[in-house]
GULUM-285853 format. One record per residue (C-alpha): residue number from 1; chain; x negated, y negated, z negated. Coordinates in steps of 0.1 Angstrom, whole numbers, plus 5000, padded with zeros to 4 digits. Last residue first. Layout:
! residues N
nr->NUM; kette->A; east->X; north->Y; up->Z;
...
***
This chain:
! residues 402
nr->402; kette->A; east->4112; north->3097; up->9251;
nr->401; kette->A; east->4142; north->3074; up->9245;
nr->400; kette->A; east->4129; north->3045; up->9266;
nr->399; kette->A; east->4128; north->3009; up->9255;
nr->398; kette->A; east->4094; north->3012; up->9238;
nr->397; kette->A; east->4082; north->3032; up->9268;
nr->396; kette->A; east->4083; north->3000; up->9287;
nr->395; kette->A; east->4048; north->2993; up->9277;
nr->394; kette->A; east->4036; north->3022; up->9298;
nr->393; kette->A; east->4048; north->3006; up->9331;
nr->392; kette->A; east->4073; north->3028; up->9348;
nr->391; kette->A; east->4077; north->3059; up->9370;
nr->390; kette->A; east->4105; north->3084; up->9368;
nr->389; kette->A; east->4096; north->3118; up->9384;
nr->388; kette->A; east->4126; north->3138; up->9397;
nr->387; kette->A; east->4109; north->3150; up->9429;
nr->386; kette->A; east->4129; north->3124; up->9448;
nr->385; kette->A; east->4110; north->3096; up->9431;
nr->384; kette->A; east->4123; north->3070; up->9407;
nr->383; kette->A; east->4103; north->3038; up->9407;
nr->382; kette->A; east->4092; north->3010; up->9385;
nr->381; kette->A; east->4065; north->2986; up->9396;
nr->380; kette->A; east->4044; north->2969; up->9369;
nr->379; kette->A; east->4011; north->2988; up->9369;
nr->378; kette->A; east->3992; north->3003; up->9340;
nr->377; kette->A; east->4008; north->3038; up->9342;
nr->376; kette->A; east->4034; north->3060; up->9326;
nr->375; kette->A; east->4047; north->3089; up->9348;
nr->374; kette->A; east->4077; north->3108; up->9336;
nr->373; kette->A; east->4092; north->3141; up->9346;
nr->372; kette->A; east->4126; north->3158; up->9352;
nr->371; kette->A; east->4133; north->3190; up->9371;
nr->370; kette->A; east->4118; north->3217; up->9348;
nr->369; kette->A; east->4114; north->3249; up->9368;
nr->368; kette->A; east->4082; north->3258; up->9348;
nr->367; kette->A; east->4058; north->3265; up->9376;
nr->366; kette->A; east->4072; north->3241; up->9402;
nr->365; kette->A; east->4073; north->3215; up->9374;
nr->364; kette->A; east->4037; north->3222; up->9364;
nr->363; kette->A; east->4022; north->3219; up->9399;
nr->362; kette->A; east->4043; north->3188; up->9408;
nr->361; kette->A; east->4032; north->3171; up->9376;
nr->360; kette->A; east->3996; north->3180; up->9382;
nr->359; kette->A; east->3994; north->3165; up->9416;
nr->358; kette->A; east->4017; north->3135; up->9410;
nr->357; kette->A; east->3991; north->3108; up->9402;
nr->356; kette->A; east->3970; north->3119; up->9432;
nr->355; kette->A; east->3997; north->3105; up->9455;
nr->354; kette->A; east->3989; north->3069; up->9445;
nr->353; kette->A; east->4006; north->3043; up->9423;
nr->352; kette->A; east->3985; north->3012; up->9418;
nr->351; kette->A; east->3978; north->2997; up->9384;
nr->350; kette->A; east->3955; north->3025; up->9372;
nr->349; kette->A; east->3955; north->3036; up->9335;
nr->348; kette->A; east->3974; north->3068; up->9343;
nr->347; kette->A; east->3994; north->3089; up->9318;
nr->346; kette->A; east->4014; north->3119; up->9329;
nr->345; kette->A; east->4045; north->3130; up->9309;
nr->344; kette->A; east->4062; north->3164; up->9311;
nr->343; kette->A; east->4096; north->3166; up->9293;
nr->342; kette->A; east->4106; north->3199; up->9278;
nr->341; kette->A; east->4139; north->3209; up->9262;
nr->340; kette->A; east->4129; north->3236; up->9237;
nr->339; kette->A; east->4141; north->3216; up->9207;
nr->338; kette->A; east->4128; north->3184; up->9221;
nr->337; kette->A; east->4093; north->3193; up->9233;
nr->336; kette->A; east->4075; north->3163; up->9248;
nr->335; kette->A; east->4047; north->3176; up->9269;
nr->334; kette->A; east->4018; north->3151; up->9274;
nr->333; kette->A; east->3987; north->3149; up->9295;
nr->332; kette->A; east->3997; north->3177; up->9318;
nr->331; kette->A; east->3968; north->3198; up->9330;
nr->330; kette->A; east->3957; north->3221; up->9358;
nr->329; kette->A; east->3921; north->3230; up->9352;
nr->328; kette->A; east->3920; north->3267; up->9362;
nr->327; kette->A; east->3920; north->3278; up->9325;
nr->326; kette->A; east->3954; north->3263; up->9319;
nr->325; kette->A; east->3963; north->3229; up->9303;
nr->324; kette->A; east->3993; north->3216; up->9285;
nr->323; kette->A; east->3996; north->3188; up->9260;
nr->322; kette->A; east->4018; north->3185; up->9229;
nr->321; kette->A; east->4041; north->3160; up->9212;
nr->320; kette->A; east->4070; north->3167; up->9189;
nr->319; kette->A; east->4059; north->3145; up->9160;
nr->318; kette->A; east->4085; north->3151; up->9133;
nr->317; kette->A; east->4108; north->3122; up->9127;
nr->316; kette->A; east->4104; north->3095; up->9100;
nr->315; kette->A; east->4116; north->3068; up->9124;
nr->314; kette->A; east->4082; north->3051; up->9121;
nr->313; kette->A; east->4065; north->3084; up->9127;
nr->312; kette->A; east->4083; north->3091; up->9160;
nr->311; kette->A; east->4074; north->3057; up->9177;
nr->310; kette->A; east->4040; north->3058; up->9160;
nr->309; kette->A; east->4031; north->3090; up->9178;
nr->308; kette->A; east->4043; north->3076; up->9211;
nr->307; kette->A; east->4021; north->3045; up->9205;
nr->306; kette->A; east->3991; north->3067; up->9196;
nr->305; kette->A; east->3995; north->3087; up->9229;
nr->304; kette->A; east->3996; north->3054; up->9249;
nr->303; kette->A; east->3965; north->3040; up->9232;
nr->302; kette->A; east->3945; north->3072; up->9236;
nr->301; kette->A; east->3955; north->3073; up->9273;
nr->300; kette->A; east->3940; north->3039; up->9277;
nr->299; kette->A; east->3908; north->3050; up->9260;
nr->298; kette->A; east->3907; north->3081; up->9282;
nr->297; kette->A; east->3911; north->3059; up->9314;
nr->296; kette->A; east->3884; north->3035; up->9301;
nr->295; kette->A; east->3859; north->3064; up->9299;
nr->294; kette->A; east->3833; north->3051; up->9324;
nr->293; kette->A; east->3836; north->3015; up->9311;
nr->292; kette->A; east->3843; north->2990; up->9340;
nr->291; kette->A; east->3873; north->2972; up->9324;
nr->290; kette->A; east->3859; north->2977; up->9289;
nr->289; kette->A; east->3828; north->2956; up->9295;
nr->288; kette->A; east->3849; north->2928; up->9309;
nr->287; kette->A; east->3873; north->2930; up->9280;
nr->286; kette->A; east->3844; north->2924; up->9257;
nr->285; kette->A; east->3827; north->2942; up->9227;
nr->284; kette->A; east->3823; north->2978; up->9238;
nr->283; kette->A; east->3796; north->2994; up->9215;
nr->282; kette->A; east->3811; north->3029; up->9216;
nr->281; kette->A; east->3820; north->3028; up->9179;
nr->280; kette->A; east->3836; north->2993; up->9183;
nr->279; kette->A; east->3856; north->3004; up->9214;
nr->278; kette->A; east->3869; north->3035; up->9196;
nr->277; kette->A; east->3878; north->3015; up->9165;
nr->276; kette->A; east->3897; north->2990; up->9186;
nr->275; kette->A; east->3915; north->3019; up->9203;
nr->274; kette->A; east->3934; north->3029; up->9172;
nr->273; kette->A; east->3949; north->3062; up->9163;
nr->272; kette->A; east->3919; north->3080; up->9177;
nr->271; kette->A; east->3927; north->3110; up->9199;
nr->270; kette->A; east->3914; north->3146; up->9198;
nr->269; kette->A; east->3927; north->3173; up->9221;
nr->268; kette->A; east->3936; north->3206; up->9205;
nr->267; kette->A; east->3919; north->3239; up->9215;
nr->266; kette->A; east->3940; north->3267; up->9229;
nr->265; kette->A; east->3935; north->3264; up->9266;
nr->264; kette->A; east->3960; north->3286; up->9284;
nr->263; kette->A; east->3958; north->3317; up->9305;
nr->262; kette->A; east->3988; north->3317; up->9329;
nr->261; kette->A; east->4019; north->3337; up->9329;
nr->260; kette->A; east->4041; north->3306; up->9323;
nr->259; kette->A; east->4020; north->3298; up->9292;
nr->258; kette->A; east->4044; north->3281; up->9268;
nr->257; kette->A; east->4024; north->3274; up->9236;
nr->256; kette->A; east->4019; north->3237; up->9241;
nr->255; kette->A; east->3984; north->3225; up->9232;
nr->254; kette->A; east->3980; north->3205; up->9200;
nr->253; kette->A; east->3973; north->3168; up->9199;
nr->252; kette->A; east->3949; north->3161; up->9170;
nr->251; kette->A; east->3952; north->3126; up->9157;
nr->250; kette->A; east->3922; north->3106; up->9144;
nr->249; kette->A; east->3916; north->3079; up->9118;
nr->248; kette->A; east->3947; north->3088; up->9098;
nr->247; kette->A; east->3926; north->3096; up->9067;
nr->246; kette->A; east->3939; north->3133; up->9068;
nr->245; kette->A; east->3926; north->3136; up->9104;
nr->244; kette->A; east->3893; north->3120; up->9097;
nr->243; kette->A; east->3887; north->3143; up->9067;
nr->242; kette->A; east->3898; north->3174; up->9086;
nr->241; kette->A; east->3874; north->3165; up->9114;
nr->240; kette->A; east->3846; north->3163; up->9089;
nr->239; kette->A; east->3854; north->3198; up->9076;
nr->238; kette->A; east->3854; north->3212; up->9111;
nr->237; kette->A; east->3821; north->3195; up->9118;
nr->236; kette->A; east->3806; north->3209; up->9086;
nr->235; kette->A; east->3818; north->3244; up->9095;
nr->234; kette->A; east->3802; north->3240; up->9129;
nr->233; kette->A; east->3768; north->3233; up->9115;
nr->232; kette->A; east->3750; north->3199; up->9116;
nr->231; kette->A; east->3727; north->3183; up->9141;
nr->230; kette->A; east->3753; north->3158; up->9155;
nr->229; kette->A; east->3747; north->3169; up->9191;
nr->228; kette->A; east->3747; north->3206; up->9184;
nr->227; kette->A; east->3776; north->3205; up->9161;
nr->226; kette->A; east->3796; north->3184; up->9185;
nr->225; kette->A; east->3792; north->3210; up->9212;
nr->224; kette->A; east->3803; north->3237; up->9188;
nr->223; kette->A; east->3833; north->3217; up->9175;
nr->222; kette->A; east->3847; north->3213; up->9210;
nr->221; kette->A; east->3879; north->3192; up->9206;
nr->220; kette->A; east->3895; north->3188; up->9241;
nr->219; kette->A; east->3892; north->3153; up->9254;
nr->218; kette->A; east->3913; north->3121; up->9250;
nr->217; kette->A; east->3887; north->3106; up->9227;
nr->216; kette->A; east->3853; north->3122; up->9234;
nr->215; kette->A; east->3831; north->3092; up->9232;
nr->214; kette->A; east->3848; north->3083; up->9199;
nr->213; kette->A; east->3838; north->3117; up->9186;
nr->212; kette->A; east->3801; north->3110; up->9192;
nr->211; kette->A; east->3804; north->3077; up->9175;
nr->210; kette->A; east->3822; north->3094; up->9145;
nr->209; kette->A; east->3794; north->3119; up->9143;
nr->208; kette->A; east->3768; north->3091; up->9143;
nr->207; kette->A; east->3787; north->3077; up->9113;
nr->206; kette->A; east->3786; north->3110; up->9095;
nr->205; kette->A; east->3748; north->3113; up->9102;
nr->204; kette->A; east->3743; north->3078; up->9087;
nr->203; kette->A; east->3763; north->3089; up->9056;
nr->202; kette->A; east->3736; north->3113; up->9046;
nr->201; kette->A; east->3745; north->3128; up->9012;
nr->200; kette->A; east->3781; north->3137; up->9020;
nr->199; kette->A; east->3797; north->3149; up->8987;
nr->198; kette->A; east->3831; north->3151; up->9002;
nr->197; kette->A; east->3863; north->3132; up->8994;
nr->196; kette->A; east->3849; north->3103; up->8975;
nr->195; kette->A; east->3821; north->3096; up->8999;
nr->194; kette->A; east->3844; north->3097; up->9028;
nr->193; kette->A; east->3869; north->3072; up->9014;
nr->192; kette->A; east->3846; north->3046; up->9000;
nr->191; kette->A; east->3813; north->3044; up->9019;
nr->190; kette->A; east->3827; north->3058; up->9052;
nr->189; kette->A; east->3859; north->3037; up->9052;
nr->188; kette->A; east->3840; north->3006; up->9041;
nr->187; kette->A; east->3815; north->3010; up->9069;
nr->186; kette->A; east->3842; north->3017; up->9095;
nr->185; kette->A; east->3862; north->2987; up->9083;
nr->184; kette->A; east->3831; north->2964; up->9084;
nr->183; kette->A; east->3823; north->2975; up->9119;
nr->182; kette->A; east->3859; north->2970; up->9130;
nr->181; kette->A; east->3864; north->2935; up->9116;
nr->180; kette->A; east->3837; north->2915; up->9133;
nr->179; kette->A; east->3842; north->2928; up->9169;
nr->178; kette->A; east->3879; north->2929; up->9161;
nr->177; kette->A; east->3879; north->2891; up->9156;
nr->176; kette->A; east->3896; north->2883; up->9122;
nr->175; kette->A; east->3929; north->2864; up->9127;
nr->174; kette->A; east->3940; north->2871; up->9092;
nr->173; kette->A; east->3975; north->2882; up->9103;
nr->172; kette->A; east->3964; north->2897; up->9136;
nr->171; kette->A; east->3931; north->2915; up->9131;
nr->170; kette->A; east->3941; north->2921; up->9095;
nr->169; kette->A; east->3972; north->2941; up->9107;
nr->168; kette->A; east->3954; north->2969; up->9126;
nr->167; kette->A; east->3966; north->2973; up->9162;
nr->166; kette->A; east->3937; north->2972; up->9185;
nr->165; kette->A; east->3919; north->2941; up->9198;
nr->164; kette->A; east->3899; north->2959; up->9225;
nr->163; kette->A; east->3928; north->2980; up->9237;
nr->162; kette->A; east->3950; north->2950; up->9237;
nr->161; kette->A; east->3926; north->2928; up->9256;
nr->160; kette->A; east->3921; north->2956; up->9282;
nr->159; kette->A; east->3959; north->2960; up->9286;
nr->158; kette->A; east->3964; north->2923; up->9293;
nr->157; kette->A; east->3994; north->2905; up->9277;
nr->156; kette->A; east->3983; north->2905; up->9241;
nr->155; kette->A; east->4012; north->2912; up->9217;
nr->154; kette->A; east->4016; north->2885; up->9190;
nr->153; kette->A; east->4052; north->2874; up->9195;
nr->152; kette->A; east->4063; north->2891; up->9163;
nr->151; kette->A; east->4088; north->2911; up->9182;
nr->150; kette->A; east->4061; north->2921; up->9207;
nr->149; kette->A; east->4037; north->2930; up->9179;
nr->148; kette->A; east->4063; north->2953; up->9162;
nr->147; kette->A; east->4072; north->2970; up->9194;
nr->146; kette->A; east->4036; north->2974; up->9204;
nr->145; kette->A; east->4030; north->2993; up->9172;
nr->144; kette->A; east->4012; north->2979; up->9142;
nr->143; kette->A; east->3990; north->3003; up->9122;
nr->142; kette->A; east->4004; north->3036; up->9109;
nr->141; kette->A; east->4026; north->3041; up->9078;
nr->140; kette->A; east->4033; north->3077; up->9069;
nr->139; kette->A; east->4063; north->3080; up->9046;
nr->138; kette->A; east->4066; north->3108; up->9022;
nr->137; kette->A; east->4093; north->3119; up->8997;
nr->136; kette->A; east->4082; north->3131; up->8963;
nr->135; kette->A; east->4098; north->3155; up->8938;
nr->134; kette->A; east->4092; north->3187; up->8958;
nr->133; kette->A; east->4055; north->3189; up->8949;
nr->132; kette->A; east->4047; north->3165; up->8921;
nr->131; kette->A; east->4019; north->3183; up->8902;
nr->130; kette->A; east->3993; north->3199; up->8926;
nr->129; kette->A; east->4007; north->3186; up->8958;
nr->128; kette->A; east->4008; north->3150; up->8945;
nr->127; kette->A; east->3972; north->3151; up->8934;
nr->126; kette->A; east->3959; north->3165; up->8967;
nr->125; kette->A; east->3981; north->3140; up->8987;
nr->124; kette->A; east->3965; north->3111; up->8969;
nr->123; kette->A; east->3930; north->3125; up->8972;
nr->122; kette->A; east->3933; north->3130; up->9010;
nr->121; kette->A; east->3952; north->3097; up->9015;
nr->120; kette->A; east->3925; north->3075; up->9001;
nr->119; kette->A; east->3939; north->3040; up->9005;
nr->118; kette->A; east->3966; north->3045; up->8979;
nr->117; kette->A; east->4003; north->3045; up->8975;
nr->116; kette->A; east->4030; north->3056; up->8951;
nr->115; kette->A; east->4065; north->3041; up->8946;
nr->114; kette->A; east->4082; north->3051; up->8914;
nr->113; kette->A; east->4119; north->3052; up->8906;
nr->112; kette->A; east->4132; north->3056; up->8941;
nr->111; kette->A; east->4161; north->3076; up->8929;
nr->110; kette->A; east->4173; north->3077; up->8893;
nr->109; kette->A; east->4182; north->3110; up->8878;
nr->108; kette->A; east->4153; north->3110; up->8853;
nr->107; kette->A; east->4140; north->3138; up->8831;
nr->106; kette->A; east->4121; north->3156; up->8859;
nr->105; kette->A; east->4107; north->3123; up->8871;
nr->104; kette->A; east->4094; north->3114; up->8837;
nr->103; kette->A; east->4077; north->3148; up->8832;
nr->102; kette->A; east->4061; north->3148; up->8866;
nr->101; kette->A; east->4048; north->3113; up->8861;
nr->100; kette->A; east->4029; north->3125; up->8830;
nr->99; kette->A; east->4012; north->3152; up->8851;
nr->98; kette->A; east->4005; north->3126; up->8878;
nr->97; kette->A; east->3987; north->3101; up->8855;
nr->96; kette->A; east->3957; north->3124; up->8850;
nr->95; kette->A; east->3947; north->3117; up->8887;
nr->94; kette->A; east->3940; north->3080; up->8880;
nr->93; kette->A; east->3921; north->3066; up->8910;
nr->92; kette->A; east->3947; north->3084; up->8933;
nr->91; kette->A; east->3971; north->3057; up->8922;
nr->90; kette->A; east->3956; north->3031; up->8945;
nr->89; kette->A; east->3989; north->3013; up->8942;
nr->88; kette->A; east->4016; north->3023; up->8916;
nr->87; kette->A; east->4048; north->3004; up->8924;
nr->86; kette->A; east->4070; north->3006; up->8893;
nr->85; kette->A; east->4098; north->3023; up->8875;
nr->84; kette->A; east->4126; north->3009; up->8855;
nr->83; kette->A; east->4111; north->3022; up->8822;
nr->82; kette->A; east->4078; north->3005; up->8830;
nr->81; kette->A; east->4058; north->3002; up->8798;
nr->80; kette->A; east->4065; north->3039; up->8792;
nr->79; kette->A; east->4042; north->3047; up->8821;
nr->78; kette->A; east->4012; north->3031; up->8804;
nr->77; kette->A; east->4021; north->3046; up->8770;
nr->76; kette->A; east->4022; north->3081; up->8784;
nr->75; kette->A; east->3990; north->3075; up->8804;
nr->74; kette->A; east->3970; north->3063; up->8773;
nr->73; kette->A; east->3933; north->3063; up->8780;
nr->72; kette->A; east->3935; north->3068; up->8818;
nr->71; kette->A; east->3964; north->3045; up->8825;
nr->70; kette->A; east->3951; north->3018; up->8802;
nr->69; kette->A; east->3916; north->3021; up->8818;
nr->68; kette->A; east->3931; north->3018; up->8853;
nr->67; kette->A; east->3952; north->2988; up->8845;
nr->66; kette->A; east->3923; north->2969; up->8830;
nr->65; kette->A; east->3899; north->2980; up->8858;
nr->64; kette->A; east->3922; north->2968; up->8886;
nr->63; kette->A; east->3920; north->2995; up->8914;
nr->62; kette->A; east->3950; north->3010; up->8897;
nr->61; kette->A; east->3970; north->2983; up->8913;
nr->60; kette->A; east->4003; north->2976; up->8896;
nr->59; kette->A; east->4034; north->2961; up->8911;
nr->58; kette->A; east->4066; north->2958; up->8890;
nr->57; kette->A; east->4097; north->2965; up->8910;
nr->56; kette->A; east->4120; north->2937; up->8922;
nr->55; kette->A; east->4102; north->2932; up->8955;
nr->54; kette->A; east->4106; north->2968; up->8965;
nr->53; kette->A; east->4108; north->2963; up->9003;
nr->52; kette->A; east->4083; north->2934; up->9004;
nr->51; kette->A; east->4059; north->2949; up->8979;
nr->50; kette->A; east->4060; north->2982; up->8997;
nr->49; kette->A; east->4054; north->2967; up->9032;
nr->48; kette->A; east->4024; north->2946; up->9021;
nr->47; kette->A; east->4009; north->2975; up->9002;
nr->46; kette->A; east->4011; north->2999; up->9031;
nr->45; kette->A; east->3998; north->2974; up->9058;
nr->44; kette->A; east->3976; north->2997; up->9078;
nr->43; kette->A; east->3946; north->2986; up->9058;
nr->42; kette->A; east->3933; north->3021; up->9052;
nr->41; kette->A; east->3953; north->3045; up->9073;
nr->40; kette->A; east->3985; north->3060; up->9061;
nr->39; kette->A; east->4004; north->3071; up->9031;
nr->38; kette->A; east->4035; north->3058; up->9013;
nr->37; kette->A; east->4045; north->3082; up->8985;
nr->36; kette->A; east->4081; north->3079; up->8973;
nr->35; kette->A; east->4094; north->3090; up->8939;
nr->34; kette->A; east->4129; north->3100; up->8927;
nr->33; kette->A; east->4138; north->3111; up->8963;
nr->32; kette->A; east->4170; north->3104; up->8983;
nr->31; kette->A; east->4175; north->3066; up->8982;
nr->30; kette->A; east->4138; north->3060; up->8984;
nr->29; kette->A; east->4136; north->3080; up->9016;
nr->28; kette->A; east->4163; north->3058; up->9033;
nr->27; kette->A; east->4146; north->3027; up->9021;
nr->26; kette->A; east->4113; north->3038; up->9037;
nr->25; kette->A; east->4131; north->3048; up->9069;
nr->24; kette->A; east->4146; north->3013; up->9072;
nr->23; kette->A; east->4112; north->2997; up->9067;
nr->22; kette->A; east->4093; north->3019; up->9092;
nr->21; kette->A; east->4098; north->2994; up->9120;
nr->20; kette->A; east->4077; north->2968; up->9102;
nr->19; kette->A; east->4087; north->2932; up->9106;
nr->18; kette->A; east->4058; north->2910; up->9115;
nr->17; kette->A; east->4054; north->2878; up->9095;
nr->16; kette->A; east->4031; north->2852; up->9109;
nr->15; kette->A; east->4026; north->2822; up->9086;
nr->14; kette->A; east->4017; north->2791; up->9105;
nr->13; kette->A; east->3995; north->2766; up->9087;
nr->12; kette->A; east->3999; north->2731; up->9100;
nr->11; kette->A; east->3966; north->2713; up->9108;
nr->10; kette->A; east->3964; north->2680; up->9090;
nr->9; kette->A; east->3938; north->2657; up->9105;
nr->8; kette->A; east->3920; north->2635; up->9080;
nr->7; kette->A; east->3912; north->2598; up->9082;
nr->6; kette->A; east->3888; north->2584; up->9057;
nr->5; kette->A; east->3895; north->2549; up->9042;
nr->4; kette->A; east->3899; north->2563; up->9007;
nr->3; kette->A; east->3926; north->2587; up->9021;
nr->2; kette->A; east->3941; north->2585; up->9055;
nr->1; kette->A; east->3966; north->2611; up->9069;
***
């Protein structure tokens, strides 16, 4: 295009829209409950999903000072302005509103009347449990899954690139490089969410604690060791773990209870929901750095565990995942417990299958009598071994009913 003798190049804007797998479950919950609370990590796409699914409902952000003042000064009048219900975002900012919401919901027969959401899950769930228990259906929305990225044709082909980029929507739809986005996300999370939940005076110590925890992703949670390194007491560490868990920053994988006459480890293993945050906290900024990083295998395992959690969560199903380890060091990375039917899963980041991959699976299957097992790894070859182990690339888990 030429204007006033100057030639301009027009670059077409391409809008990427990734369909969220949780959409159907959200509609299902809204058809059963009078109110729905959508929780999840900060910037996991909650507002975008809600506005798209409930496009005919009025949307109000209580982050807006005018909306918030109206809701706080005249909560009855505020809610009466929306007789057909509304989307109330950042609703944890107006805790007084929940008591008035209770009255409206009790007097209404309409399903999906109010949709509640907020970036601070701890405060939101606290307010709901105090006044709206039994009246609200929950949906937890996590960052993008590999299924969603693949359907949106935005899935990086290399595992290291994917671990480094992570799964948070702004990295994809706003094309913000993860090395720029992650530090700002961590800073915002600490300064807004953490400060609101607990009166933590030294946020620098909390950030150091997060870095220490990132170095332990995929490992047993040892609060005593963390206490020594962070320089705070064990009760504080346990409190901080609770904050990160309720904020959907970390996931605690519990040990499976079946002991088979062995003494079991009883501590959970800690995983971050997103590997980009792990890489940022550890100072990993390039795929080359990640490829030779000492704990790359644990970061890879973190990504796979998070994907399996998303797969269940997006369907609104209970997360039936555990790990198994005895005192002698034998360990199964993942036990899927489907009503007592157990499936052991080993996770390996390597691209070449070798005999060491089967050592723990063989030990556990001989001990338990379970005949079927799965090995997820970074290579492309699929196999089915005579010992009952099915081997395939970890990305193919999206097509497997695990």
